[in-house]
Every structure is written in C-alpha cells, then in structure tokens.
C-alpha positions as CSV (number, residue, x, y, z in Angstrom):
1,M,-37.1,-36.4,14.0
2,R,-35.0,-33.2,13.3
3,R,-31.5,-33.5,14.3
4,S,-30.5,-30.5,16.8
5,R,-27.7,-28.6,15.5
6,K,-24.5,-28.5,17.8
7,T,-24.1,-25.1,19.4
8,P,-20.5,-23.8,18.1
9,T,-18.1,-22.9,20.7
10,V,-16.3,-19.5,21.0
11,G,-13.1,-21.2,20.2
12,E,-14.4,-22.5,16.9
13,V,-16.1,-19.3,15.9
14,L,-13.4,-16.9,17.0
15,G,-10.6,-19.1,15.7
16,E,-12.1,-19.0,12.3
17,I,-12.9,-15.2,12.6
18,V,-9.3,-14.5,13.2
19,R,-8.2,-16.9,10.5
20,R,-10.3,-15.3,7.9
21,A,-9.3,-11.8,8.8
22,A,-5.6,-12.7,8.8
23,A,-5.9,-14.6,5.2
24,E,-7.7,-11.5,3.8
25,V,-4.8,-9.3,4.9
26,E,-2.2,-11.4,3.4
27,S,-4.3,-12.1,0.2
28,T,-4.7,-8.4,-0.6
29,A,-1.2,-7.3,0.0
30,A,0.2,-8.0,-3.6
31,A,-2.4,-6.0,-5.3
32,A,-1.7,-3.0,-2.9
33,L,1.9,-3.2,-3.6
34,A,1.4,-3.7,-7.3
35,D,-0.7,-0.6,-7.3
36,E,-3.6,-2.3,-8.9
37,P,-7.0,-0.4,-9.2
38,D,-8.4,-0.1,-5.6
39,G,-5.6,-2.3,-4.4
40,V,-4.3,0.0,-1.6
41,H,-8.0,0.8,-0.5
42,Q,-9.0,-3.0,-0.3
43,H,-5.9,-4.0,1.7
44,R,-6.3,-1.1,4.1
45,V,-9.8,-2.2,4.7
46,R,-8.7,-5.7,5.5
47,V,-5.9,-4.4,7.9
48,R,-8.7,-2.3,9.5
49,R,-10.9,-5.4,9.9
50,L,-8.2,-7.5,11.4
51,R,-7.4,-4.7,14.0
52,S,-11.2,-4.3,14.7
53,V,-11.6,-8.1,15.3
54,L,-8.6,-8.1,17.6
55,G,-9.8,-5.1,19.5
56,G,-13.6,-6.2,19.6
57,F,-12.6,-9.6,20.8
58,R,-9.7,-8.5,23.0
59,A,-11.2,-10.1,26.3
60,E,-11.8,-13.5,24.6
61,L,-8.1,-13.5,23.2
62,D,-4.6,-13.8,24.4
63,T,-4.6,-10.0,25.4
64,R,-0.9,-9.7,25.2
65,S,-0.3,-11.1,21.8
66,A,-3.5,-9.7,20.4
67,E,-2.5,-6.2,21.4
68,R,1.0,-6.8,20.1
69,L,-0.5,-7.6,16.7
70,R,-2.8,-4.7,16.7
71,V,0.1,-2.2,17.4
72,A,2.0,-3.6,14.6
73,Y,-0.8,-3.4,12.1
74,A,-1.8,0.0,13.4
75,E,1.6,1.3,12.1
76,W,1.2,-0.4,8.7
77,G,-2.5,0.9,8.5
78,R,-1.1,4.5,9.1
79,E,1.3,4.0,6.1
80,L,-1.6,2.8,3.9
81,G,-3.6,5.7,5.1
82,V,-1.0,8.2,3.9
83,V,-1.3,6.8,0.4
84,R,-5.0,6.3,0.3
85,D,-5.7,9.9,1.6
86,I,-3.7,11.2,-1.2
87,E,-5.4,9.1,-3.7
88,V,-8.8,10.3,-2.3
89,A,-7.8,13.8,-2.5
90,A,-7.0,13.6,-6.1
91,D,-10.2,11.8,-7.1
92,V,-12.4,14.0,-5.2
93,A,-10.8,17.2,-6.3
94,E,-11.1,16.0,-9.9
95,Q,-14.7,15.2,-9.6
96,L,-15.5,18.5,-8.0
97,L,-13.6,20.5,-10.6
98,E,-15.8,18.7,-13.4
99,R,-18.9,19.4,-11.4
100,A,-18.1,23.1,-11.1
101,Q,-16.9,23.2,-14.6
102,I,-13.4,24.4,-13.7
103,D,-10.7,23.6,-16.0
104,D,-8.1,26.2,-15.3
105,P,-4.8,24.4,-15.8
106,A,-3.2,25.9,-12.8
107,V,-5.9,24.8,-10.7
108,V,-6.1,21.3,-12.0
109,H,-2.3,21.1,-11.3
110,R,-2.5,22.2,-7.7
111,L,-5.4,20.0,-6.8
112,V,-5.1,17.0,-8.9
113,E,-1.9,16.6,-10.9
114,S,0.4,17.5,-7.8
115,Q,-1.5,14.9,-5.8
116,R,-1.1,12.3,-8.5
117,D,2.7,13.0,-8.4
118,A,2.6,12.9,-4.5
119,Y,0.7,9.5,-4.7
120,A,3.4,7.9,-6.9
121,A,6.2,8.9,-4.4
122,A,4.1,7.7,-1.4
123,H,3.4,4.4,-3.1
124,Q,7.0,3.9,-3.8
125,R,7.9,4.4,-0.2
126,L,5.0,2.1,0.8
127,V,6.7,-0.8,-1.3
128,Q,10.0,0.0,0.3
129,L,8.4,-0.3,3.8
130,A,6.8,-3.6,2.8
131,G,10.2,-5.2,2.2
132,S,11.7,-4.0,5.5
133,P,12.6,-6.3,8.5
134,R,9.8,-4.6,10.4
135,A,7.4,-5.8,7.9
136,E,8.6,-9.2,7.9
137,E,8.3,-9.5,11.7
138,R,4.8,-8.2,11.4
139,T,3.7,-11.0,9.0
140,R,5.6,-13.5,11.4
141,L,3.6,-12.2,14.3
142,L,0.3,-12.6,12.4
143,R,0.9,-16.1,11.3
144,E,2.1,-17.2,14.8
145,F,-1.1,-15.6,16.3
146,V,-3.3,-17.5,13.9
147,D,-1.5,-20.8,14.5
148,T,-1.8,-20.5,18.3
149,A,-5.4,-19.3,18.2
150,G,-5.2,-18.2,21.7
151,V,-8.9,-18.1,22.6
152,V,-9.7,-17.8,26.5
153,E,-11.9,-20.7,27.6
154,P,-12.5,-21.8,24.2
155,D,-15.2,-24.5,25.0
156,R,-17.8,-21.9,26.0
157,P,-21.0,-21.6,23.9
158,A,-20.4,-19.0,21.2
159,P,-23.9,-17.2,21.2
160,D,-23.8,-15.7,24.7
161,V,-20.1,-14.5,24.2
162,L,-20.8,-13.1,20.8
163,A,-23.8,-11.3,22.0
164,D,-21.9,-9.8,24.8
165,V,-19.2,-8.6,22.5
166,L,-21.7,-7.0,20.1
167,A,-23.5,-5.3,22.9
168,N,-20.2,-4.0,24.3
169,Q,-19.3,-2.5,20.9
170,A,-22.7,-0.9,20.7
171,R,-22.2,0.7,24.1
172,R,-18.8,1.9,23.0
173,V,-20.5,3.8,20.1
174,E,-23.0,5.2,22.5
175,K,-20.3,6.5,24.9
176,A,-18.5,8.1,21.8
177,E,-21.7,9.7,21.0
178,G,-22.1,11.1,24.4
179,R,-18.7,12.9,24.0
180,L,-19.6,14.8,20.7
181,D,-18.9,18.3,21.0
182,G,-18.6,19.3,17.5
183,S,-14.9,18.8,17.2
184,D,-13.1,16.6,14.6
185,E,-11.6,14.6,17.3
186,A,-14.8,13.6,18.7
187,H,-16.4,12.8,15.3
188,H,-13.1,10.8,14.6
189,A,-13.7,8.7,17.9
190,L,-17.3,8.1,17.0
191,R,-16.2,6.9,13.6
192,K,-13.6,4.4,14.9
193,A,-16.2,3.0,17.3
194,A,-18.7,2.5,14.5
195,R,-16.1,1.0,12.2
196,R,-15.3,-1.6,15.0
197,T,-18.7,-2.3,15.6
198,R,-19.4,-2.8,11.9
199,Y,-16.5,-5.0,11.3
200,V,-17.2,-7.2,14.4
201,A,-20.8,-7.8,13.2
202,E,-19.8,-8.4,9.8
203,A,-17.2,-11.0,11.0
204,I,-19.9,-12.9,13.1
205,A,-22.2,-12.9,10.1
206,D,-19.6,-14.3,7.8
207,V,-18.4,-17.1,10.2
208,A,-21.6,-17.9,12.2
209,P,-24.6,-16.7,9.8
210,D,-27.1,-18.6,12.1
211,L,-26.5,-16.7,15.3
212,F,-29.2,-14.0,15.7
213,P,-28.8,-13.2,12.0
214,Q,-31.4,-10.3,11.9
215,Q,-29.8,-8.4,14.8
216,V,-26.2,-8.9,13.5
217,E,-27.1,-7.8,10.0
218,A,-28.9,-4.7,11.2
219,I,-26.1,-3.8,13.5
220,A,-23.7,-4.3,10.7
221,H,-25.7,-2.2,8.2
222,A,-26.2,0.6,10.9
223,G,-22.4,0.6,11.6
224,E,-21.6,0.9,8.0
225,Y,-23.8,3.8,7.4
226,L,-22.4,5.6,10.5
227,H,-18.9,4.9,9.4
228,D,-19.3,5.8,5.8
229,A,-21.0,9.1,6.6
230,L,-18.4,10.1,9.2
231,G,-15.6,9.0,6.9
232,A,-16.9,11.2,4.0
233,H,-17.4,14.1,6.4
234,R,-13.7,13.7,7.6
235,D,-12.4,13.5,3.9
236,A,-14.4,16.6,2.8
237,R,-13.3,18.6,6.0
238,L,-9.6,17.8,5.3
239,L,-9.8,18.4,1.6
240,A,-11.5,21.8,2.1
241,H,-8.7,22.8,4.5
242,R,-6.2,21.8,1.7
243,V,-8.0,23.5,-1.1
244,A,-8.2,26.8,1.1
245,H,-4.5,26.4,1.7
246,E,-3.7,25.9,-2.0
247,G,-6.0,29.0,-2.9
248,A,-3.8,31.1,-0.5
249,L,-0.8,30.0,-2.3
250,A,-2.2,30.6,-5.6
251,G,-3.2,34.2,-4.6
252,R,0.2,34.9,-3.4
253,A,1.7,33.6,-6.7
254,G,-0.5,36.0,-8.5
255,E,-2.9,33.3,-9.8
256,P,-6.7,33.7,-9.7
257,S,-8.2,32.1,-6.5
258,D,-12.0,32.2,-6.9
259,A,-12.0,28.6,-8.0
260,Y,-10.6,27.4,-4.8
261,V,-13.1,29.4,-2.8
262,T,-15.9,27.6,-5.0
263,I,-14.4,24.1,-4.4
264,A,-13.8,24.7,-0.7
265,D,-17.4,25.8,-0.2
266,L,-18.8,22.7,-2.0
267,L,-16.6,20.6,0.3
268,R,-17.8,22.3,3.5
269,D,-21.4,21.9,2.3
270,E,-20.8,18.2,1.7
271,A,-19.2,17.7,5.0
272,E,-22.3,19.1,6.8
273,E,-24.8,17.1,4.6
274,R,-22.9,13.9,5.7
275,L,-23.2,14.8,9.4
276,D,-27.1,14.9,8.9
277,E,-26.9,11.2,8.3
278,V,-25.2,10.4,11.7
279,S,-28.2,10.7,14.0
280,P,-30.6,8.4,12.0
281,S,-27.7,5.7,11.8
282,L,-27.1,6.0,15.5
283,K,-30.9,5.3,16.2
284,R,-30.8,2.3,14.0
285,L,-27.8,0.9,15.6
286,K,-29.3,1.3,19.1
287,A,-32.4,-0.4,18.0
288,A,-30.6,-3.2,16.4
289,A,-28.4,-3.8,19.6
290,S,-31.3,-3.3,22.2
291,G,-32.1,-6.9,22.4
292,L,-28.5,-7.8,23.2
293,Q,-28.3,-5.8,26.4
C-alpha cells in the first residue's frame, strides 16, 4: 500500500520560503560590496525576491513586521538600483556603439567611460551605506523576522492558501494591464506586478515543488518573460533619453552629434520591439492562472 504524503501546512511552506529568501539576501551581499562580476545585480535580484515574497504573502504574515521589513529593503533596493542602472547604461551603450561601428573617442567617453567613472563613485557610496547604523538595523529586522516566523494560522493546509495567493497576484497583473495607457508609469506598474507574480511562483516551486507544479511553472515563466520584456523596454527608453541629452551637450560643445542620433534611434526601436512581447506573455500568464480562480 502506498503511504499518503502529508499535506504541508502554510506555516511550514511559508516559513521556509521566508528563510530561503532572507538567506539569499545575506549570502549575496558580500559579492555585491566587493564589486565581483554581476555581484550588485545578483544581490539586487535577491532583495527584490524578498520584497516580493513579503508583499505577495502579506495577508498570511504578521503584516506590520512584514511591511516594516519591506520598507527597509525598499530603501536598500533603490540604492542598489542606482548602481545597477549606471552599470547597465555603460554596458548597453558599449554594445550599441560596437553594433553601429562607432568608435569616436568623444562619443565613447560620453556614453561609456563617463558611466564607468560614475559607477565607481556610486559603488563606493554603496559600500559606505552598507556600514551605516541603518544597514545594521535592516539586517537585525531581517533576522528577527525570520526567527519569529509570524505566519497567520500556520496549521492551515498550504495548497489552498498558495493557490489563492497566486491567483491574487495574477489578478494584480490583470488590473495593471487594464490601466495601461502608453505611459512609462503604467508600464512600470505592470512590470512590478509581473515581477512579484514571478518571484512568488518561483518561491513556491522551490520550496513546495509537488504543489500544482505545471501551473506554478507556467505562471513563473510567463511572469519572467513579461518582467524581462518590460524591464528591457524601460532600460532602452531611459538610455535613449540619456543619449539624446548627451548628443545635445555634444552639439553645444562643437562636437559631431550624428552618432548620438543613431544610437538613440536604435534604442527607441529596441524599446518598441520589447513591447511587442508583452501581449503574448500576458495571455500565457492568464491561461496558466485560470485554473486557480
């Protein structure tokens, strides 16, 4: 006779989800502060995962403590974002200059070398902030939250609770889709909703892989595609604006500015191309989540 598996409780699953998310934040911090390759990016991803877990499971956690921790790590996430955005701007500009076969030293300096210098300064500031009393308090709050594991009604069976959480996140994406008006703000809101849905689904798949695995995997993948497409759209739009600004400055300084127009146009085209991926990804996410309603 086959022994039936014990249904996990929400306390067991969510407690482990929070523990793993917190552990990944702490384990990636050193590489970010040492400026190891991809270190800042990976740590920022883990901070976002933690905040997504706290936000997505807010109703199942000690709301006050969870929100306090989310706010603390939102501040740290913004600081990481400043550094990461500079890094991305330099890398993407370098790639586009190579693609367009532009090697004018003045253009390279404005779009790449100046950003490398800005990155070094921003990273140095990040290291200083990491040693501040505010950072120590943030870490204390994280460890305290993990130790207390304040899950509401922890003995409830996990499957129904997790299905409800995923369905709620999918509905949040649909609401953000309904507010799309072509503005950067609306796309940003949709991207954040997709990111949270993705990270909540990935957290469930990681800790409880036997719970409706096909749906969870499909939701995670659709959320990832949507998040990535909108993130690339945002990056391209921001960099196009910056390139156009640098082109204007170059023109005022008596430097040729045609190269900046070329690069800005490439970026705008890329931004529009990435938007074309949004609708199919939304359809996949809705289809994957339909059985959870």
